[in-house]
C-alpha positions as CSV (number, residue, x, y, z in Angstrom):
1,M,14.1,-3.9,28.1
2,M,12.8,-7.3,28.4
3,S,9.2,-6.6,28.5
4,C,9.8,-4.4,25.4
5,S,10.7,-7.4,23.4
6,Q,7.8,-9.4,25.3
7,F,5.4,-7.4,23.4
8,G,7.1,-9.0,19.8
9,S,6.4,-7.8,16.8
10,R,3.2,-6.9,14.7
11,P,2.6,-7.1,11.4
12,S,3.9,-4.3,9.0
13,D,1.3,-2.7,6.7
14,T,3.1,-4.2,3.7
15,E,2.8,-8.1,5.2
16,K,-0.7,-7.4,6.3
17,E,-1.8,-6.2,2.4
18,E,-0.9,-10.0,1.9
19,Y,-4.5,-10.9,4.5
20,F,-6.5,-9.1,1.9
21,N,-7.9,-12.1,0.8
22,S,-8.9,-13.5,4.1
23,S,-12.6,-13.2,5.0
24,Q,-11.4,-12.8,8.5
25,F,-9.6,-9.2,7.6
26,N,-10.8,-6.0,7.8
27,Q,-9.2,-4.0,5.1
28,K,-10.5,-0.7,6.4
29,K,-9.7,-1.2,9.8
30,M,-6.5,-3.3,9.1
31,T,-7.2,-5.7,11.7
32,F,-8.7,-9.5,12.0
33,Q,-12.6,-9.8,13.4
34,N,-14.8,-12.3,14.5
35,R,-18.3,-13.3,12.6
36,Q,-19.7,-11.1,15.0
37,Q,-17.4,-8.5,15.7
38,N,-19.4,-6.0,16.9
39,V,-20.7,-8.2,19.6
40,I,-17.1,-8.5,21.2
41,D,-16.6,-5.0,20.7
42,E,-19.5,-4.2,23.0
43,M,-18.4,-7.2,25.5
44,R,-14.9,-5.3,25.7
45,K,-16.2,-2.2,26.8
46,N,-18.7,-3.5,29.2
47,S,-16.2,-5.3,30.9
48,M,-13.4,-2.9,31.0
49,S,-15.2,-0.9,34.0
50,W,-14.2,0.1,37.3
51,K,-17.0,-2.3,38.8
52,T,-15.0,-5.1,37.2
53,I,-12.0,-4.2,38.5
54,K,-13.4,-4.0,42.0
55,E,-14.4,-7.1,41.7
56,W,-11.6,-8.3,40.6
57,F,-9.8,-7.3,43.8
58,G,-12.3,-8.4,46.1
59,A,-13.7,-11.5,45.0
60,G,-13.4,-15.3,45.3
61,K,-11.3,-17.4,47.4
62,D,-8.9,-20.5,46.3
63,R,-8.7,-18.4,43.6
64,V,-4.7,-19.7,43.7
65,P,-4.3,-23.3,45.3
66,K,-3.0,-23.2,48.6
67,D,-0.6,-25.9,48.0
68,L,0.9,-27.6,45.2
69,L,-1.3,-29.3,42.6
70,P,-0.5,-33.2,42.3
71,E,2.0,-33.6,39.7
72,I,4.1,-36.6,37.7
73,K,7.2,-36.2,36.3
74,P,6.8,-38.1,33.0
75,D,9.4,-40.8,32.0
76,M,10.2,-39.3,28.6
77,K,11.6,-42.7,27.3
78,E,8.2,-44.4,28.0
79,F,6.2,-41.6,26.3
80,L,8.3,-41.7,23.2
81,K,7.6,-45.4,22.7
82,A,5.7,-46.3,20.0
83,S,2.0,-46.8,20.2
84,N,-1.1,-47.1,18.2
85,E,-2.5,-44.6,20.7
86,I,-2.4,-40.9,20.8
87,K,-0.2,-40.2,23.8
88,I,-0.6,-37.1,25.8
89,V,1.3,-35.3,28.8
90,W,-0.6,-32.2,30.0
91,F,1.5,-29.2,32.0
92,G,-1.4,-27.3,33.0
93,H,-3.7,-24.4,31.5
94,S,-3.3,-25.1,27.5
95,S,0.3,-26.6,27.4
96,F,0.1,-29.7,26.3
97,L,2.4,-32.5,24.3
98,L,1.4,-35.0,21.7
99,N,2.9,-38.4,20.6
100,L,0.8,-38.8,17.4
101,D,2.2,-41.8,15.2
102,G,5.3,-41.0,16.6
103,K,5.7,-37.5,15.6
104,I,6.1,-34.8,18.7
105,V,3.6,-31.9,18.9
106,L,3.9,-29.2,21.2
107,V,1.1,-27.1,21.7
108,D,0.6,-23.7,23.4
109,P,4.1,-23.8,24.8
110,V,4.2,-21.6,28.4
111,F,7.1,-22.6,30.7
112,S,8.4,-19.1,32.3
113,G,7.4,-18.4,35.4
114,A,4.5,-16.0,34.3
115,A,2.1,-15.5,32.0
116,S,2.7,-11.9,31.5
117,P,5.1,-9.4,30.0
118,V,6.5,-8.8,33.7
119,S,7.5,-11.4,36.0
120,F,5.8,-10.3,39.2
121,M,2.1,-10.6,37.4
122,V,0.0,-13.8,36.5
123,K,2.6,-16.0,37.9
124,R,2.0,-19.8,37.5
125,F,0.7,-21.7,40.1
126,Q,4.0,-24.2,40.6
127,A,7.4,-24.4,38.3
128,P,6.8,-26.8,35.2
129,V,6.9,-30.4,35.8
130,L,9.8,-30.5,33.2
131,K,12.2,-27.8,32.3
132,L,12.6,-27.2,28.5
133,E,15.9,-29.1,28.6
134,E,13.9,-32.2,29.7
135,L,11.5,-32.0,26.6
136,P,12.1,-34.8,24.0
137,E,13.1,-33.6,20.4
138,I,10.0,-31.8,19.3
139,D,8.7,-32.1,15.7
140,Y,6.2,-29.3,15.7
141,I,5.1,-26.4,18.4
142,L,1.5,-25.3,17.4
143,I,0.0,-21.9,18.7
144,S,-3.4,-20.9,19.0
145,H,-2.7,-17.1,19.4
146,D,-0.6,-14.7,20.6
147,H,-1.7,-13.8,24.2
148,Y,0.7,-14.7,27.0
149,D,-1.0,-17.5,28.6
150,H,-0.2,-19.7,24.9
151,L,2.7,-17.9,23.0
152,D,5.4,-17.1,25.6
153,M,8.6,-15.9,24.7
154,E,11.0,-17.9,26.8
155,S,9.5,-20.9,25.4
156,I,10.1,-19.9,21.9
157,K,13.4,-18.9,22.3
158,F,14.5,-22.3,24.1
159,F,14.1,-23.6,20.3
160,V,15.9,-20.8,18.2
161,S,18.5,-23.4,17.7
162,K,16.5,-26.3,17.3
163,N,14.7,-28.1,14.4
164,V,11.5,-27.5,15.0
165,K,8.5,-26.0,12.6
166,F,6.1,-23.8,13.9
167,V,2.7,-23.9,12.6
168,T,0.8,-20.3,13.6
169,P,-2.6,-18.4,12.2
170,L,-1.8,-15.4,10.5
171,G,0.0,-12.8,11.5
172,V,1.7,-14.7,14.7
173,G,5.2,-15.8,13.1
174,S,5.9,-11.6,13.0
175,H,6.6,-12.4,17.0
176,L,8.5,-15.6,16.0
177,Q,10.7,-13.8,13.6
178,S,11.6,-10.9,16.4
179,W,12.7,-13.5,18.9
180,G,15.0,-15.2,16.3
181,I,12.8,-17.8,14.5
182,E,13.6,-18.2,11.2
183,K,10.9,-17.4,8.7
184,N,11.3,-20.7,6.6
185,R,10.3,-22.1,9.8
186,I,7.5,-20.8,10.2
187,T,3.9,-21.9,8.5
188,E,0.9,-19.6,8.9
189,K,-2.4,-20.4,8.2
190,D,-6.0,-18.7,7.8
191,W,-9.3,-20.4,9.1
192,W,-10.0,-23.5,7.0
193,Q,-6.3,-23.6,5.3
194,S,-4.0,-26.3,6.1
195,A,-0.5,-27.6,5.9
196,Q,1.0,-31.4,6.2
197,F,4.3,-32.5,7.2
198,D,5.5,-36.1,7.5
199,G,1.7,-37.3,7.8
200,I,0.6,-35.1,10.0
201,K,-2.2,-32.3,8.7
202,F,-2.6,-29.0,10.6
203,I,-6.3,-27.4,9.9
204,A,-7.0,-23.9,11.0
205,T,-10.3,-23.8,12.1
206,P,-12.3,-20.5,13.7
207,A,-12.6,-19.4,17.1
208,Q,-14.4,-16.4,18.6
209,H,-11.6,-14.3,20.4
210,F,-9.0,-11.3,19.8
211,S,-5.4,-10.8,20.0
212,G,-2.9,-8.4,21.0
213,R,0.3,-8.3,23.4
214,D,0.9,-4.5,24.1
215,G,-2.7,-3.4,25.6
216,I,-3.1,-1.0,22.5
217,H,-3.0,-2.7,19.2
218,Q,-5.7,-5.2,19.0
219,N,-6.3,-8.0,16.5
220,D,-3.3,-7.7,14.5
221,T,-2.5,-11.1,14.5
222,L,-5.8,-13.8,13.8
223,W,-6.4,-16.5,16.6
224,A,-7.8,-19.9,15.6
225,S,-8.7,-23.3,16.8
226,W,-7.1,-26.4,15.2
227,V,-7.5,-29.7,14.0
228,I,-4.8,-32.0,14.0
229,Q,-4.9,-34.9,12.0
230,S,-2.4,-38.3,11.3
231,E,-3.1,-41.7,9.5
232,K,-4.6,-43.2,13.0
233,H,-6.4,-40.1,14.9
234,N,-8.2,-36.9,14.6
235,I,-7.9,-34.6,17.1
236,Y,-9.3,-31.0,17.9
237,F,-8.0,-28.2,19.9
238,S,-10.2,-25.1,20.4
239,G,-7.6,-22.5,21.6
240,D,-9.4,-19.5,23.5
241,S,-12.8,-18.9,22.1
242,G,-16.3,-18.2,23.1
243,Y,-19.4,-20.1,22.1
244,D,-20.4,-19.9,18.5
245,T,-21.6,-21.5,15.6
246,H,-18.4,-22.5,14.4
247,F,-18.1,-25.5,16.7
248,K,-21.2,-27.1,14.7
249,E,-19.5,-26.5,11.3
250,I,-16.1,-27.8,12.9
251,G,-17.9,-31.0,13.6
252,E,-19.5,-31.4,10.4
253,K,-16.7,-30.7,8.3
254,F,-14.0,-32.4,10.3
255,G,-15.4,-34.7,13.0
256,P,-15.9,-36.9,14.7
257,F,-12.7,-36.3,16.6
258,D,-11.0,-39.2,19.4
259,I,-10.6,-36.5,21.6
260,A,-11.4,-32.6,21.7
261,F,-9.0,-30.5,23.9
262,I,-11.5,-27.7,25.0
263,E,-11.1,-24.6,26.9
264,S,-12.9,-24.8,30.3
265,G,-11.6,-22.3,32.7
266,Q,-11.0,-18.5,33.2
267,Y,-14.5,-17.5,32.3
268,N,-16.9,-15.1,33.5
269,E,-20.3,-13.9,32.0
270,K,-19.0,-10.7,31.7
271,W,-16.3,-11.8,29.1
272,K,-18.3,-15.3,28.0
273,E,-18.0,-14.0,24.3
274,V,-14.6,-14.7,24.2
275,H,-14.1,-17.8,26.9
276,M,-17.1,-20.5,27.2
277,M,-18.8,-20.9,30.2
278,P,-19.0,-24.7,31.1
279,E,-22.4,-25.1,30.0
280,E,-21.4,-23.7,26.5
281,A,-18.5,-25.9,26.1
282,I,-20.1,-29.2,27.2
283,I,-22.6,-27.9,24.1
284,A,-19.2,-27.2,21.7
285,F,-18.3,-30.6,22.6
286,K,-21.2,-32.6,21.4
287,E,-21.1,-30.3,18.4
288,L,-18.1,-31.2,17.4
289,K,-18.8,-34.9,17.8
290,A,-15.8,-35.8,19.4
291,K,-15.5,-39.3,21.7
292,K,-13.6,-37.7,24.8
293,Y,-13.5,-34.4,26.5
294,F,-10.2,-32.8,27.4
295,P,-10.6,-29.7,29.8
296,V,-7.6,-27.2,29.1
297,H,-7.1,-23.3,30.1
298,W,-7.9,-24.4,33.9
299,G,-5.2,-25.3,36.6
300,M,-1.9,-23.2,36.4
301,F,-3.1,-19.1,36.1
302,E,-5.2,-16.7,37.8
303,L,-7.2,-15.2,35.0
304,A,-10.6,-15.1,36.4
305,M,-12.1,-14.5,39.2
306,H,-13.7,-17.8,40.3
307,S,-11.4,-20.4,42.4
308,W,-8.6,-22.6,40.6
309,Y,-10.9,-25.7,41.3
310,E,-14.3,-24.4,40.0
311,P,-13.8,-25.4,36.1
312,I,-13.3,-28.8,36.8
313,E,-15.6,-29.5,39.2
314,R,-18.5,-27.8,37.2
315,V,-17.3,-29.6,34.0
316,Y,-16.9,-32.6,35.7
317,N,-20.7,-32.4,37.1
318,L,-22.1,-31.5,33.6
319,A,-19.7,-34.7,31.8
320,Q,-21.9,-37.1,34.7
321,K,-25.2,-35.2,33.7
322,N,-24.8,-35.5,29.9
323,N,-22.8,-38.8,29.6
324,V,-19.6,-37.3,28.2
325,D,-16.3,-39.1,28.0
326,L,-13.7,-37.0,30.7
327,I,-10.0,-37.1,30.7
328,A,-8.4,-35.0,33.6
329,P,-5.0,-36.4,34.0
330,K,-2.6,-34.7,36.9
331,I,0.2,-32.3,35.5
332,G,2.8,-34.4,33.9
333,Q,0.6,-37.4,33.7
334,I,1.2,-39.3,30.5
335,V,-2.1,-40.3,28.8
336,E,-3.2,-43.0,26.3
337,P,-7.0,-42.4,26.1
338,N,-7.9,-45.9,25.4
339,Q,-5.6,-47.7,27.4
340,S,-3.4,-46.6,30.6
341,Y,-5.6,-43.9,31.6
342,R,-8.1,-44.1,35.0
343,F,-9.8,-41.2,35.6
344,E,-9.2,-39.9,39.2
345,K,-10.7,-36.8,41.0
346,W,-7.0,-35.8,42.4
347,W,-7.6,-32.2,42.7
348,L,-10.1,-32.9,45.6
349,T,-6.8,-33.7,47.9
350,V,-5.8,-30.0,47.7
351,Q,-6.5,-27.8,50.6
352,V,-9.5,-25.4,50.2
353,T,-11.3,-22.6,52.1
354,L,-14.8,-23.9,53.3
355,P,-17.6,-21.2,53.2
356,D,-17.3,-21.0,57.1
357,G,-13.6,-19.9,56.8
358,G,-12.2,-23.2,57.9
359,I,-9.6,-25.4,55.8
360,D,-10.5,-28.7,54.4
361,E,-8.7,-31.2,51.9
362,A,-11.5,-31.7,49.9
363,V,-13.4,-29.4,47.8
364,V,-16.8,-28.9,48.0
365,S,-18.9,-30.1,45.1
366,L,-20.5,-27.5,43.4
C-alpha cells in the first residue's frame, strides 16, 4: 500500500488537455518530450540491456562510503539572520536550502531513508543532518521533476499542514495533490514561464531528461531546470539534465548567475543524454555565464557505477584546469559564497579502497 501511494497520481486526460499549448507536449502521444526526443528514446533502449545490468552488479568499488561522510549540523538561528548574501545549506544529492533576501526556499527535498518506492532500495548513505521538524519555516518548495531522488512523498507529506507554496513543472502537482497538498498551494509552470511571490521570481527553464515513478508510464509530467531571482541575486538550478543547447540559451536570456547548482554525479556514458558527464557540466557552467559552480546530484545515493567520490574529484580537477570558482561544502555546512566560505577537500578524509585492495583514508586523485 505504501509503495502504491509512492507512485503518486498521474495527470488525467482532461488535465493533459490543458498542456496542448505547451511546445513540450506531444498531443499524439499525450506525453511531454525533449527537443531531441528520438535521441533519448534511443539511449533508453541501448541502456536497458542485460550487459548494463551485469555491469551494475559487478562494477566498481567505493560506490557507497565505508564511513559516514563529514557533516555539520547547521545552526538555523544563524542561517535565518539577515544578510545581503545568499545563504545555502546542502543536504546531499540535490536537496538544498536557500535564504534569499529573507525568503526561505527548499529545493528538491528528500529526507526519507531511500530514494525509491520501497525502503530497501537506493538507501541514503546516512541519516539527514537535520530532521524535517528541525527545518525553519519554509516559504517555498521548488521541485525539478518527479523522480524519487527529487520528489519524496514522506518529505512532501510533512508540509501538508504547513503554510508553504509549491512551485513545480507542469503535471507534477498531481502527485502533490494525491499526498494531501491543496491545489491552491501549487503553481505549475511550463518552460520559459515564471511565477513571482513576495519579490522572489521562479522561472522554469529547459532540461533534457524524462519523468515517471511507476516504471511503466513515462513523461506524463514535465521536468525543468529553474532560475531563481530576487532583488539582489540570480541563481540557476539545473535539475537533472543531459547536455544540450538549452544551457547557452538560458545563459543568454537570464545570465550572468551569481551561482549555478549543476548536476555533477550519477553519470555514465550509457546515459549521458539525461545526466551530463563532468566535462559537459563544465561547458554548461560556462555557457550559463555563472560566477560560482555548486555541484549537486552526488554524495548521498548510489545511482550509477562510479565511486561515491568520483564526481567531486573529477569536477574539482576540471574546475582547477578551467579556472572555475567551485563551492563544495560539507553536508549541513552554512555557506555564504562571497564571505564565510573557504574551500576544503573534505572528501579526502573518508576511507576508500585502493587499487591494490588496501585501505587508505585519502582519495587517490583520478
